C-alpha positions in Angstrom: 91.9 85.2 111.5 92.6 89.2 110.7 96.2 88.5 110.2 95.3 85.6 107.5 93.0 87.9 105.5 95.3 90.7 105.5 97.6 88.4 103.5 95.7 87.3 100.6 94.4 90.8 99.8 94.9 91.8 96.4 96.3 88.4 95.1 95.0 86.3 92.6 92.5 83.5 93.6 94.4 80.6 93.2 97.6 82.6 94.3 95.8 82.6 97.7 94.3 79.4 97.9 97.9 78.3 97.5 99.0 80.6 99.9 96.1 79.6 102.7 96.8 75.8 102.2 100.4 75.9 103.4 99.9 78.7 106.2 100.1 76.7 109.4 97.2 78.3 111.6 93.7 77.1 112.1 91.8 80.3 111.0 93.5 79.6 107.8 91.3 76.9 107.1 88.4 78.6 107.3 89.4 81.4 105.4 90.4 78.8 102.4 87.0 77.2 103.0 85.4 80.6 102.8 87.5 81.6 99.6 86.5 78.4 98.1 82.9 78.9 98.3 83.3 82.7 96.9 85.0 81.0 93.9 82.8 78.6 93.0 80.3 80.9 93.6 81.6 83.3 91.2 82.1 80.6 88.5 78.5 79.7 88.7 77.0 82.6 89.3 79.1 85.3 87.3 80.1 82.7 84.8 83.9 84.0 86.0 86.9 82.1 85.6 88.9 81.2 88.2 92.1 82.4 86.9 91.1 85.6 86.1 89.6 86.3 90.0 91.3 88.2 92.6 90.6 89.6 96.2 89.6 92.4 96.0 88.6 92.4 99.6 89.1 90.2 102.5 87.8 90.9 106.1 87.2 89.0 109.6 84.8 91.0 111.8 83.8 90.6 115.1 80.8 88.5 115.6 78.8 87.1 118.8 81.1 86.0 122.2 80.0 83.3 124.0 80.6 83.4 127.9 81.7 80.2 129.5 83.4 79.4 132.9 86.4 77.0 133.8 87.1 75.8 136.8 90.0 77.5 139.3 91.3 76.9 142.3 89.4 76.7 145.6 86.1 76.1 144.4 85.8 79.5 142.1 85.1 80.0 138.6 87.0 81.9 135.7 85.5 83.3 132.4 86.6 82.1 129.1 85.2 84.0 126.2 84.5 81.8 122.9 85.0 84.5 120.2 83.4 83.9 117.0 84.0 86.4 113.4 82.6 87.0 110.1 84.7 86.1 107.3 84.1 88.6 104.2 85.5 87.7 101.0 85.0 90.1 97.6 86.2 88.5 94.5 86.4 90.8 91.0 87.5 89.8 87.4 88.7 93.2 86.8 
C-alpha cells in the first residue's frame, strides 16, 4: 500500500488516477477509490476544478491487525495476521 501511495505523490490528480488504473496491484484499487472520493469532495465542498488539483500528500498508515489461525500439520494451528491500514490523500489546487 505504501509503495502505491508514494508513486502518486506530487502528481496532478487526473494523472494519478490514470496511473492507478493501470497499476497491477490490489492496493491500487483501494487508493484509486480514495483518490476519486477526495476529488469529488474537493469539487463539491471547495468548488475546485479537477484539472487544477494535484496530490499534495498521500500516505498509508497502519491500523488494527486481526489475529486469525490456520490449521497446520499434526493438529496444531499457525497464526495469520490480517492487517489493515488508513489511506490519507490530501489534494491542493495551488
